[in-house]
C-alpha positions, -999 to +999 in steps of 0.1 A: +232-008+411+237+000+376+226-021+347+234-020+310+208-030+285+214-031+250+182-025+228+166-005+256+143+013+230+132-022+214+099-038+224+111-063+251+140-036+263+109-013+273+093-037+293+125-046+312+130-009+318+095-003+331+099-035+353+132-024+368+118+012+373+086-002+391+103-031+412+139-020+420+160+011+427+185+003+400+200+028+377+196+020+338+221+026+311+207+019+276+223+015+244+204+016+210+209+026+176+172+035+169+169+015+138+138+000+123+129-017+158+140+009+183+118+039+190+123+061+221+083+067+223+083+031+240+102+048+270+085+084+272+050+066+268+054+048+301+031+058+330+061+061+354+086+076+328+082+115+341+088+104+378+115+080+372+134+091+341+163+104+363+171+066+367+176+062+328+204+072+307+201+067+271+232+064+248+230+062+208+254+033+196+255+010+169+276-022+182+288-031+150+314-007+161+339-013+191+329+006+221+356+032+222+371+051+252+346+078+250+313+057+250+330+035+277+334+068+299+301+079+292+286+045+301+302+046+334+304+020+360+278-010+355+270-040+375+252-060+352+249-065+313+215-076+298+223-081+260+190-078+241+200-057+210+197-080+178+184-080+145+154-106+149+132-108+119+134-142+099+123-129+065+147-099+065+175-125+076+166-146+046+172-117+020+200-101+040+219-124+061+252-104+062+235-078+082+224-102+107+258-116+111+270-080+115+244-071+141+240-104+160+276-120+160+300-091+155+278-068+177+280-093+205+316-100+202+320-061+206+300-061+236+319-090+251+352-072+246+338-042+265+324-067+293+359-082+297+372-046+303+347-037+328+340-071+345+304-068+353+289-092+380+270-109+353+262-109+315+230-121+302+229-131+264+191-130+253+188-158+228+158-175+210+140-207+207+148-208+171+184-221+176+170-254+182+151-255+148+116-272+144+102-293+171+080-323+161+050-329+182+057-341+219+092-327+218+104-298+242+140-288+236+161-288+270+186-259+273+217-281+262+201-300+235+216-299+201+212-269+178+199-270+143+191-236+131+167-232+101+173-198+090+199-171+091+184-152+120+187-183+142+222-192+131+235-160+142+219-161+175+236-195+180+268-182+169+267-153+194+258-178+221+288-198+214+308-166+217+295-159+251+303-195+262+338-191+249+343-158+268+329-173+299+353-202+298+383-182+284+382-149+301+361-160+331+334-136+320+301-144+346+278-153+319+243-171+312+223-176+284+185-174+280+161-191+252+130-171+250+099-182+229+074-161+211+069-127+231+039-106+229+027-071+245+022-034+240+042-015+217+055-045+196+066-038+161+038-039+134+056-066+115+052-091+143+025-115+140-001-104+168-001-066+160+001-073+122-032-095+127-049-070+145-043-044+119-053-068+092-088-077+109-094-039+115-089-035+079-112-065+068-082-085+053-079-123+053-052-136+076-025-158+063-018-188+086+016-208+082+004-241+078+019-278+069+021-293+035-016-304+036-028-268+045-049-283+072-026-278+105-016-245+116+021-237+132+023-235+169+044-214+191+047-208+231+035-175+237+048-152+267+040-114+277+070-093+278+063-083+314+070-119+323+100-122+303+114-091+324+104-110+358+124-141+345+154-120+337+153-101+371+149-138+389+179-150+367+201-120+376+198-132+412+194-170+409+214-178+374+246-199+377+274-185+355+280-207+323+244-221+324+215-218+301+178-212+310+146-214+286+119-186+294+087-206+282+050-196+276+020-213+269+015-232+236-011-220+211-016-224+174-011-195+153-048-201+140-061-203+174-043-167+183-056-152+152-092-165+161-089-152+196-080-119+182-108-118+161-132-127+189-120-100+209-122-074+184-153-081+166-170-110+183-171-131+150-152-157+132-118-151+116-113-147+078-082-168+070-065-189+042-040-218+054-006-215+032+021-239+029+046-214+038+077-237+045+076-254+011+075-220-004+099-201+019+124-224+035+135-212+070+102-210+085+094-237+108+060-251+118+065-255+153+093-246+180+088-255+215+111-256+247+109-272+280+103-247+310+110-272+337+144-258+346+133-225+356+101-239+371+123-262+394+142-232+405+112-218+422+101-191+393+062-190+386+045-176+357+011-157+366-016-180+354-034-152+334-022-160+296-056-155+283-062-122+302-029-107+293-036-116+256-068-098+258-055-070+275-028-065+250-054-067+221-077-040+238-046-017+243-038-019+207-074-008+199-069+023+221-036+029+205-039+023+166-009+044+159+015+014+170-002-008+144 
Protein backbone atom coordinates (compact mmCIF):
# COMPACT_ATOMS: atom_id res chain seq x y z
CA UNK A 1 0.00 0.00 0.00
CA UNK A 2 1.32 3.46 -0.93
CA UNK A 3 -0.12 6.68 0.44
CA UNK A 4 0.45 10.26 -0.73
CA UNK A 5 0.44 12.80 2.11
CA UNK A 6 0.58 16.51 1.31
CA UNK A 7 2.12 18.64 4.04
CA UNK A 8 4.21 15.69 5.25
CA UNK A 9 6.81 17.93 6.91
CA UNK A 10 4.13 19.88 8.77
CA UNK A 11 3.11 19.37 12.38
CA UNK A 12 0.20 16.98 11.81
CA UNK A 13 1.80 15.38 8.74
CA UNK A 14 4.79 14.37 10.84
CA UNK A 15 2.58 12.62 13.40
CA UNK A 16 0.66 10.86 10.63
CA UNK A 17 3.93 9.67 9.16
CA UNK A 18 5.05 8.29 12.51
CA UNK A 19 1.73 6.53 13.11
CA UNK A 20 1.88 4.85 9.70
CA UNK A 21 5.49 3.76 10.09
CA UNK A 22 4.79 2.30 13.54
CA UNK A 23 1.50 0.55 12.83
CA UNK A 24 1.37 -0.39 9.14
CA UNK A 25 3.64 -1.68 6.40
CA UNK A 26 2.60 1.11 4.03
CA UNK A 27 4.97 3.20 1.95
CA UNK A 28 4.64 6.99 2.11
CA UNK A 29 5.16 9.62 -0.56
CA UNK A 30 5.20 13.12 0.91
CA UNK A 31 4.72 16.46 -0.83
CA UNK A 32 5.74 19.65 0.94
CA UNK A 33 7.11 23.04 -0.10
CA UNK A 34 8.95 23.55 3.22
CA UNK A 35 7.69 27.06 3.88
CA UNK A 36 6.95 28.75 7.22
CA UNK A 37 5.46 25.60 8.75
CA UNK A 38 7.22 22.74 6.91
CA UNK A 39 10.38 21.36 8.53
CA UNK A 40 12.09 18.11 7.58
CA UNK A 41 13.60 17.87 11.06
CA UNK A 42 10.15 16.79 12.21
CA UNK A 43 10.74 13.59 10.25
CA UNK A 44 14.43 13.04 10.90
CA UNK A 45 13.96 13.56 14.67
CA UNK A 46 11.53 10.63 14.91
CA UNK A 47 12.88 7.75 17.00
CA UNK A 48 12.12 5.25 14.25
CA UNK A 49 13.38 7.36 11.35
CA UNK A 50 16.69 5.59 10.71
CA UNK A 51 15.02 2.19 10.80
CA UNK A 52 12.01 3.06 8.62
CA UNK A 53 13.11 5.95 6.39
CA UNK A 54 13.40 3.61 3.39
CA UNK A 55 9.59 3.57 3.36
CA UNK A 56 9.33 7.35 2.95
CA UNK A 57 9.87 9.29 -0.27
CA UNK A 58 9.91 13.08 -0.01
CA UNK A 59 9.21 15.38 -2.96
CA UNK A 60 9.39 19.16 -2.84
CA UNK A 61 6.36 20.70 -4.53
CA UNK A 62 4.20 23.81 -4.23
CA UNK A 63 0.59 22.86 -4.96
CA UNK A 64 -0.19 26.30 -6.34
CA UNK A 65 1.30 24.81 -9.51
CA UNK A 66 -0.31 21.99 -11.48
CA UNK A 67 1.35 18.61 -10.91
CA UNK A 68 3.20 18.09 -14.18
CA UNK A 69 4.06 14.77 -15.82
CA UNK A 70 7.56 14.71 -14.31
CA UNK A 71 6.22 15.07 -10.75
CA UNK A 72 3.43 12.58 -11.41
CA UNK A 73 5.99 10.05 -12.60
CA UNK A 74 8.18 10.73 -9.57
CA UNK A 75 5.26 10.15 -7.20
CA UNK A 76 4.49 6.82 -8.83
CA UNK A 77 1.47 4.67 -8.12
CA UNK A 78 -0.55 5.50 -5.00
CA UNK A 79 -3.55 3.94 -3.26
CA UNK A 80 -4.67 6.76 -0.94
CA UNK A 81 -4.30 10.53 -0.81
CA UNK A 82 -4.42 12.43 2.48
CA UNK A 83 -4.50 16.15 1.72
CA UNK A 84 -3.23 18.09 4.74
CA UNK A 85 -1.17 20.84 3.09
CA UNK A 86 -2.69 24.25 3.81
CA UNK A 87 -2.06 27.75 5.05
CA UNK A 88 -3.66 27.69 8.46
CA UNK A 89 -3.02 30.74 10.63
CA UNK A 90 -5.99 33.09 11.09
CA UNK A 91 -3.88 36.21 11.68
CA UNK A 92 -1.97 35.74 8.44
CA UNK A 93 -5.19 35.02 6.53
CA UNK A 94 -6.58 38.38 7.69
CA UNK A 95 -3.53 40.32 6.51
CA UNK A 96 -2.94 38.30 3.32
CA UNK A 97 -6.16 36.56 2.22
CA UNK A 98 -5.11 35.97 -1.39
CA UNK A 99 -2.23 33.70 -0.40
CA UNK A 100 -4.77 31.55 1.46
CA UNK A 101 -7.01 31.40 -1.60
CA UNK A 102 -4.05 30.25 -3.68
CA UNK A 103 -2.82 27.66 -1.17
CA UNK A 104 -6.10 26.27 0.10
CA UNK A 105 -8.44 26.57 -2.89
CA UNK A 106 -6.21 26.57 -5.97
CA UNK A 107 -3.77 24.12 -4.36
CA UNK A 108 -6.60 21.72 -3.54
CA UNK A 109 -8.00 21.96 -7.07
CA UNK A 110 -4.60 21.11 -8.55
CA UNK A 111 -4.41 18.04 -6.32
CA UNK A 112 -7.95 17.00 -7.24
CA UNK A 113 -7.02 17.20 -10.93
CA UNK A 114 -4.06 14.93 -10.24
CA UNK A 115 -6.30 12.53 -8.30
CA UNK A 116 -8.71 12.30 -11.23
CA UNK A 117 -5.82 11.07 -13.38
CA UNK A 118 -4.54 8.52 -10.86
CA UNK A 119 -7.90 7.35 -9.41
CA UNK A 120 -6.88 6.47 -5.82
CA UNK A 121 -9.04 4.23 -3.68
CA UNK A 122 -9.74 7.21 -1.41
CA UNK A 123 -9.01 10.94 -1.16
CA UNK A 124 -9.24 12.43 2.35
CA UNK A 125 -9.51 16.20 2.65
CA UNK A 126 -8.43 17.49 6.06
CA UNK A 127 -10.58 20.49 6.98
CA UNK A 128 -11.31 22.49 10.12
CA UNK A 129 -14.00 23.23 12.70
CA UNK A 130 -13.69 26.91 11.80
CA UNK A 131 -15.80 26.53 8.64
CA UNK A 132 -18.90 26.47 10.91
CA UNK A 133 -18.06 29.76 12.57
CA UNK A 134 -18.54 30.50 16.29
CA UNK A 135 -20.55 28.01 18.35
CA UNK A 136 -22.82 29.41 21.09
CA UNK A 137 -22.79 27.69 24.46
CA UNK A 138 -24.49 24.30 24.24
CA UNK A 139 -24.13 24.04 20.45
CA UNK A 140 -21.99 21.30 18.89
CA UNK A 141 -22.10 21.42 15.10
CA UNK A 142 -22.70 18.21 13.20
CA UNK A 143 -20.91 17.30 9.99
CA UNK A 144 -23.54 18.62 7.56
CA UNK A 145 -24.66 21.72 9.47
CA UNK A 146 -24.55 25.08 7.68
CA UNK A 147 -21.23 26.89 7.28
CA UNK A 148 -20.58 30.46 8.44
CA UNK A 149 -16.88 31.18 8.07
CA UNK A 150 -15.68 34.15 10.13
CA UNK A 151 -12.26 34.71 8.55
CA UNK A 152 -10.45 34.18 5.24
CA UNK A 153 -8.69 31.03 6.46
CA UNK A 154 -11.99 29.32 7.31
CA UNK A 155 -13.67 30.45 4.09
CA UNK A 156 -10.86 29.05 1.93
CA UNK A 157 -11.10 25.70 3.73
CA UNK A 158 -14.86 25.71 3.16
CA UNK A 159 -14.32 26.54 -0.51
CA UNK A 160 -11.89 23.66 -0.87
CA UNK A 161 -14.41 21.34 0.77
CA UNK A 162 -17.02 22.28 -1.81
CA UNK A 163 -14.56 21.54 -4.60
CA UNK A 164 -13.91 18.12 -3.08
CA UNK A 165 -17.63 17.33 -2.96
CA UNK A 166 -18.02 18.53 -6.54
CA UNK A 167 -15.23 16.22 -7.72
CA UNK A 168 -16.77 13.31 -5.81
CA UNK A 169 -20.13 13.99 -7.45
CA UNK A 170 -19.00 14.97 -10.96
CA UNK A 171 -15.97 12.75 -11.48
CA UNK A 172 -16.86 9.95 -9.03
CA UNK A 173 -13.62 10.49 -7.11
CA UNK A 174 -13.83 8.51 -3.82
CA UNK A 175 -13.77 11.25 -1.22
CA UNK A 176 -14.29 11.92 2.47
CA UNK A 177 -13.87 15.16 4.41
CA UNK A 178 -12.81 15.54 8.03
CA UNK A 179 -13.30 18.50 10.36
CA UNK A 180 -10.69 18.60 13.10
CA UNK A 181 -10.64 20.76 16.21
CA UNK A 182 -7.58 22.26 17.91
CA UNK A 183 -4.61 19.90 17.63
CA UNK A 184 -1.69 19.92 20.04
CA UNK A 185 1.47 17.87 20.36
CA UNK A 186 5.22 17.81 19.93
CA UNK A 187 6.96 19.80 17.17
CA UNK A 188 4.15 22.30 16.65
CA UNK A 189 4.95 25.66 15.08
CA UNK A 190 5.81 28.21 17.82
CA UNK A 191 3.13 30.64 16.61
CA UNK A 192 0.44 28.25 17.91
CA UNK A 193 -1.16 28.82 21.31
CA UNK A 194 0.37 26.01 23.40
CA UNK A 195 4.06 26.34 22.41
CA UNK A 196 3.71 30.14 22.40
CA UNK A 197 2.28 30.04 25.95
CA UNK A 198 5.06 27.73 27.13
CA UNK A 199 7.67 30.10 25.72
CA UNK A 200 6.10 33.17 27.31
CA UNK A 201 5.81 31.51 30.72
CA UNK A 202 9.46 30.49 30.59
CA UNK A 203 10.35 34.09 29.70
CA UNK A 204 8.25 35.52 32.52
CA UNK A 205 5.83 37.27 30.16
CA UNK A 206 2.12 37.84 30.76
CA UNK A 207 -0.19 35.60 28.74
CA UNK A 208 -2.86 37.29 26.63
CA UNK A 209 -6.17 35.42 26.85
CA UNK A 210 -8.83 35.91 24.17
CA UNK A 211 -12.03 36.78 26.06
CA UNK A 212 -15.56 38.11 25.60
CA UNK A 213 -16.49 41.80 25.66
CA UNK A 214 -16.66 41.81 29.46
CA UNK A 215 -13.11 40.46 29.65
CA UNK A 216 -14.27 37.86 32.15
CA UNK A 217 -14.98 34.81 30.00
CA UNK A 218 -12.20 33.04 28.12
CA UNK A 219 -12.51 31.55 24.68
CA UNK A 220 -12.77 27.75 24.54
CA UNK A 221 -11.71 25.00 22.14
CA UNK A 222 -11.81 21.21 22.01
CA UNK A 223 -8.25 19.92 22.14
CA UNK A 224 -6.90 16.72 20.64
CA UNK A 225 -3.38 15.29 20.40
CA UNK A 226 -1.97 14.86 16.89
CA UNK A 227 -1.41 11.13 17.56
CA UNK A 228 -5.15 10.70 18.05
CA UNK A 229 -5.86 12.60 14.84
CA UNK A 230 -3.57 10.16 13.05
CA UNK A 231 -5.43 7.19 14.56
CA UNK A 232 -8.76 8.67 13.47
CA UNK A 233 -7.56 9.14 9.89
CA UNK A 234 -6.34 5.55 9.70
CA UNK A 235 -9.72 4.41 11.03
CA UNK A 236 -11.60 6.50 8.45
CA UNK A 237 -9.40 5.25 5.62
CA UNK A 238 -10.86 1.82 6.33
CA UNK A 239 -14.35 2.69 7.58
CA UNK A 240 -15.25 6.02 5.95
CA UNK A 241 -17.99 6.26 3.30
CA UNK A 242 -17.26 8.17 0.11
CA UNK A 243 -19.06 11.50 -0.11
CA UNK A 244 -19.45 11.81 3.65
CA UNK A 245 -17.95 14.07 6.32
CA UNK A 246 -16.59 13.23 9.77
CA UNK A 247 -15.76 15.36 12.82
CA UNK A 248 -12.59 14.58 14.79
CA UNK A 249 -13.28 16.05 18.20
CA UNK A 250 -11.24 16.35 21.38
CA UNK A 251 -11.90 17.52 24.95
CA UNK A 252 -13.26 21.01 25.62
CA UNK A 253 -11.11 23.28 27.74
CA UNK A 254 -10.98 27.07 27.94
CA UNK A 255 -7.89 28.86 26.70
CA UNK A 256 -7.45 30.26 30.21
CA UNK A 257 -7.54 26.79 31.78
CA UNK A 258 -5.08 25.54 29.17
CA UNK A 259 -2.66 28.35 30.03
CA UNK A 260 -3.12 27.77 33.77
CA UNK A 261 -2.42 24.05 33.34
CA UNK A 262 0.79 24.89 31.47
CA UNK A 263 1.90 27.30 34.21
CA UNK A 264 1.23 24.73 36.94
CA UNK A 265 3.10 22.04 35.02
CA UNK A 266 6.14 24.23 34.33
CA UNK A 267 6.48 26.24 37.53
CA UNK A 268 3.88 24.91 39.93
CA UNK A 269 2.49 28.40 40.33
CA UNK A 270 -0.40 30.57 39.18
CA UNK A 271 -0.53 32.08 35.70
CA UNK A 272 0.21 35.73 35.00
CA UNK A 273 -2.32 36.77 32.38
CA UNK A 274 -4.48 39.52 30.88
CA UNK A 275 -7.99 39.01 29.54
CA UNK A 276 -8.46 40.87 26.24
CA UNK A 277 -11.60 41.44 24.19
CA UNK A 278 -9.79 40.30 21.07
CA UNK A 279 -12.83 39.73 18.86
CA UNK A 280 -13.94 43.37 19.00
CA UNK A 281 -10.48 44.61 18.07
CA UNK A 282 -9.74 41.80 15.58
CA UNK A 283 -12.91 40.58 13.86
CA UNK A 284 -12.45 37.06 12.57
CA UNK A 285 -11.34 35.56 15.87
CA UNK A 286 -14.16 33.57 17.43
CA UNK A 287 -14.69 32.92 21.12
CA UNK A 288 -15.82 29.30 20.90
CA UNK A 289 -15.74 26.54 18.30
CA UNK A 290 -17.40 23.22 18.95
CA UNK A 291 -18.24 20.09 16.97
CA UNK A 292 -20.16 16.95 17.78
CA UNK A 293 -18.04 13.80 17.82
CA UNK A 294 -21.01 11.39 18.04
CA UNK A 295 -20.77 10.17 14.45
CA UNK A 296 -17.24 8.82 14.76
CA UNK A 297 -18.05 7.44 18.22
CA UNK A 298 -21.08 5.58 16.89
CA UNK A 299 -18.89 4.04 14.19
CA UNK A 300 -16.86 2.40 16.96
CA UNK A 301 -13.86 4.73 17.17
CA UNK A 302 -12.58 5.59 20.65
CA UNK A 303 -9.94 8.09 21.71
CA UNK A 304 -7.65 7.14 24.60
CA UNK A 305 -8.96 8.67 27.85
CA UNK A 306 -5.70 10.34 28.75
CA UNK A 307 -6.13 13.96 27.68
CA UNK A 308 -4.47 15.58 30.72
CA UNK A 309 -1.68 12.99 30.62
CA UNK A 310 -0.99 13.65 26.92
CA UNK A 311 -1.13 17.37 27.53
CA UNK A 312 1.37 17.17 30.40
CA UNK A 313 3.73 14.96 28.39
CA UNK A 314 3.61 17.46 25.54
CA UNK A 315 4.53 20.36 27.86
CA UNK A 316 7.40 18.40 29.40
CA UNK A 317 8.62 17.46 25.93
CA UNK A 318 8.93 21.15 25.02
CA UNK A 319 10.92 21.79 28.19
CA UNK A 320 13.40 19.16 27.00
CA UNK A 321 13.37 20.41 23.38
CA UNK A 322 13.33 24.19 23.73
CA UNK A 323 14.69 24.67 20.22
CA UNK A 324 11.11 23.99 19.05
CA UNK A 325 9.89 27.06 20.96
